C-alpha positions as CSV (number, residue, x, y, z in Angstrom):
1,M,0.1,0.0,0.0
2,N,1.3,3.3,-1.1
3,F,0.3,6.4,1.0
4,N,2.4,8.8,-1.2
5,W,4.6,9.8,1.5
6,G,7.5,10.2,-0.8
7,A,5.5,12.6,-2.9
8,N,4.3,14.7,0.3
9,K,7.9,14.6,1.4
10,Q,9.0,16.1,-1.9
11,R,6.2,18.7,-2.0
12,I,7.1,19.7,1.6
13,S,10.8,19.9,0.6
14,A,9.9,22.0,-2.4
15,K,7.7,24.3,-0.3
16,G,10.5,24.8,2.3
17,H,13.0,25.6,-0.5
18,G,10.6,28.2,-1.9
19,D,10.3,29.8,1.5
20,V,14.0,30.0,1.9
21,V,14.4,31.6,-1.5
22,S,11.6,34.1,-0.8
23,N,13.2,35.0,2.6
24,L,16.5,35.4,0.9
25,R,15.0,37.8,-1.9
26,E,13.2,39.8,1.0
27,R,16.4,40.1,2.8
28,K,18.2,41.2,-0.2
29,E,15.6,43.9,-0.9
30,G,15.7,44.9,2.7
31,W,19.4,45.4,2.6
32,K,19.1,47.3,-0.6
33,Y,16.4,49.7,1.0
34,A,18.7,50.0,4.2
35,A,21.8,50.9,2.0
36,V,19.7,53.6,0.1
37,V,18.3,55.0,3.4
38,L,22.0,55.1,4.8
39,G,23.2,56.7,1.7
40,V,20.7,59.5,1.7
41,V,21.3,60.1,5.6
42,S,25.0,60.3,4.9
43,A,24.5,62.8,2.1
44,I,22.4,64.9,4.4
45,L,24.8,64.8,7.1
46,A,27.8,65.7,4.8
47,F,25.8,68.6,3.3
48,T,24.9,69.7,6.8
49,L,28.6,69.5,7.9
50,A,29.7,71.5,5.0
51,E,27.1,74.2,5.5
52,S,28.0,74.4,9.2
53,S,31.8,74.7,8.5
54,G,31.2,77.4,5.9
55,R,29.4,79.4,8.6
56,V,32.1,79.1,11.2
57,Q,33.4,82.6,12.2
58,T,37.0,83.2,11.6
59,I,38.7,85.6,13.9
60,L,42.0,87.2,12.3
61,L,44.4,88.6,14.8
62,P,46.8,91.4,13.9
63,Y,50.1,90.0,12.7
64,H,52.2,91.4,15.5
65,I,49.9,89.9,18.2
66,S,49.9,86.5,16.3
67,A,53.7,86.5,16.0
68,A,54.1,87.3,19.7
69,G,53.4,83.6,20.3
70,S,53.0,83.5,24.1
71,G,49.8,84.7,25.9
72,M,49.6,88.3,27.1
73,P,47.7,89.9,30.0
74,Y,44.6,91.5,28.9
75,N,42.3,93.6,31.1
76,V,40.1,96.1,29.3
77,N,39.4,97.9,32.6
78,N,43.1,98.3,33.5
79,L,45.3,99.3,30.7
80,S,48.4,99.2,32.8
81,E,48.0,95.5,33.2
82,S,47.7,95.1,29.5
83,Q,51.0,96.8,28.6
84,R,52.5,94.2,26.4
85,Y,49.2,93.6,24.6
86,L,48.9,97.2,23.9
87,G,52.4,97.4,22.6
88,V,52.0,94.9,19.8
89,L,48.4,96.3,19.2
90,A,49.9,99.7,18.8
91,R,52.4,98.5,16.0
92,S,49.4,97.1,14.1
93,D,47.3,100.2,14.3
94,I,50.2,102.5,13.3
95,A,50.9,100.2,10.4
96,M,47.5,100.9,9.0
97,L,48.1,104.6,9.1
98,T,51.8,104.7,7.7
99,I,52.2,101.6,5.4
100,W,50.4,102.0,2.2
101,D,50.6,102.8,-1.5
102,P,48.3,104.6,-3.8
103,D,46.3,101.3,-4.4
104,T,46.0,100.3,-0.7
105,I,45.8,103.5,1.2
106,R,41.9,103.7,1.1
107,S,41.4,100.3,2.5
108,Q,44.2,100.8,5.2
109,F,42.5,103.9,6.3
110,N,39.0,102.2,6.5
111,H,40.6,99.5,8.7
112,F,42.0,102.3,10.9
113,L,38.5,104.0,11.4
114,R,37.1,100.6,12.4
115,R,39.5,100.5,15.2
116,C,38.6,104.0,16.5
117,T,36.4,104.9,19.4
118,P,33.3,106.8,18.4
119,Q,34.8,110.1,19.3
120,A,37.9,109.4,17.3
121,Y,35.9,108.0,14.5
122,Q,34.0,111.3,14.3
123,H,37.4,113.2,14.3
124,W,38.9,111.1,11.4
125,E,36.1,110.1,9.3
126,F,36.3,113.0,6.9
127,K,40.0,113.8,7.1
128,L,41.2,110.3,6.2
129,P,39.3,109.8,3.0
130,K,40.2,113.4,1.8
131,Y,43.8,112.6,2.4
132,A,43.8,109.2,0.9
133,K,42.3,110.7,-2.3
134,Q,45.1,113.3,-2.5
135,M,47.8,110.8,-1.9
136,R,46.3,108.5,-4.5
137,N,46.2,111.3,-7.1
138,D,49.9,112.3,-6.3
139,N,51.1,108.8,-6.6
140,I,52.5,108.8,-2.9
141,T,53.7,105.7,-1.1
142,E,54.5,105.6,2.7
143,M,56.6,103.1,4.7
144,F,57.3,102.9,8.5
145,F,60.1,100.9,9.7
146,F,59.5,100.0,13.4
147,Q,62.3,100.4,15.8
148,G,60.5,100.0,19.2
149,E,57.5,100.7,21.4
150,K,57.0,101.4,25.0
151,F,53.9,101.8,27.3
152,V,53.3,105.4,28.3
153,P,51.0,105.6,31.5
154,P,48.1,105.7,31.9
155,Y,46.7,104.6,28.5
156,S,49.2,105.3,25.6
157,V,51.9,103.6,23.6
158,D,55.0,105.4,22.2
159,V,55.8,103.8,18.8
160,E,59.1,104.8,17.2
161,G,60.4,104.2,13.7
162,L,61.7,105.5,10.4
163,L,59.1,107.1,8.2
164,V,59.7,107.1,4.4
165,R,57.5,108.9,1.9
166,T,58.1,108.6,-1.9
167,M,56.5,109.8,-5.1
168,G,57.4,107.2,-7.7
169,H,61.1,106.8,-7.1
170,H,61.7,110.2,-5.7
171,V,62.0,110.2,-1.8
172,L,60.1,113.3,-0.2
173,F,60.6,112.4,3.5
174,R,62.9,110.2,5.5
175,R,63.3,110.8,9.2
176,P,62.6,109.2,12.5
177,V,59.2,109.7,13.8
178,Q,57.4,109.0,17.1
179,Y,53.8,108.1,17.1
180,I,51.9,108.1,20.5
181,V,48.7,106.0,20.4
182,S,46.2,106.5,23.1
183,Y,43.5,103.7,23.8
184,A,40.3,103.5,25.7
185,P,38.0,100.7,26.5
186,N,35.2,100.3,24.0
187,N,32.7,97.4,24.0
188,G,35.0,95.0,25.6
189,I,38.1,96.0,23.4
190,F,40.9,98.5,23.3
191,S,40.0,101.2,20.7
192,I,42.1,104.1,19.4
193,A,41.1,107.2,21.2
194,N,43.8,109.6,19.7
195,V,47.1,109.5,17.8
196,Q,49.8,112.1,17.9
197,A,53.0,112.5,16.0
198,Q,56.5,113.9,16.7
199,V,59.5,114.2,14.3
200,K,62.6,113.3,16.3
201,G,64.7,116.4,17.2
202,S,61.7,118.7,17.1
203,K,59.4,119.7,19.9
204,I,56.7,120.9,17.5
205,P,53.7,118.4,17.5
206,R,52.9,117.2,14.0
207,S,49.7,116.4,12.3
208,V,49.7,112.5,11.7
209,L,48.8,112.9,8.2
210,H,51.2,115.7,7.4
211,V,54.5,114.6,9.1
212,Q,57.2,116.7,7.3
């Protein structure tokens, strides 16, 4: 008597094989779907990271401060405690006033104005652009070779160096000049409150823009 057990066994075996194949296909499709989702998520994260890095604020230090290397005392409420910091800051500020050519004088003076207190800004805002236009038209170039600086209590820095002014290849002025930069606290930083000039060997105060 044959109860077709062999056939049933074959049918069960075939059915089990089909289930296995079906499961494998489902798993394969699932992995494909997961890979697509991960790819999309990775792309979104990469884009977000790129956008975030593009919005990171970059803070540039004046060269003389960056080159100093070590930390410097900084106390905006006590300028005497910040002598070294003010010394290198004064170098940077004076450079904006005294190192330029006809093509850069306007931008240099604009940077200087941004460093001023509101009162000093009002004093310089019309004089500097007028002077810059004159120097540009006359093809004047100015250079300042630093020789040293020292803190002058209570809130000034004495910067000394050689000032050279030329028109083309012709030297108009070449003498040691002393600049005294006064600072004042302004919104948490040291801003320029005043600048005076003195030609070495003379007791007559000079206009910063007309040292001669």
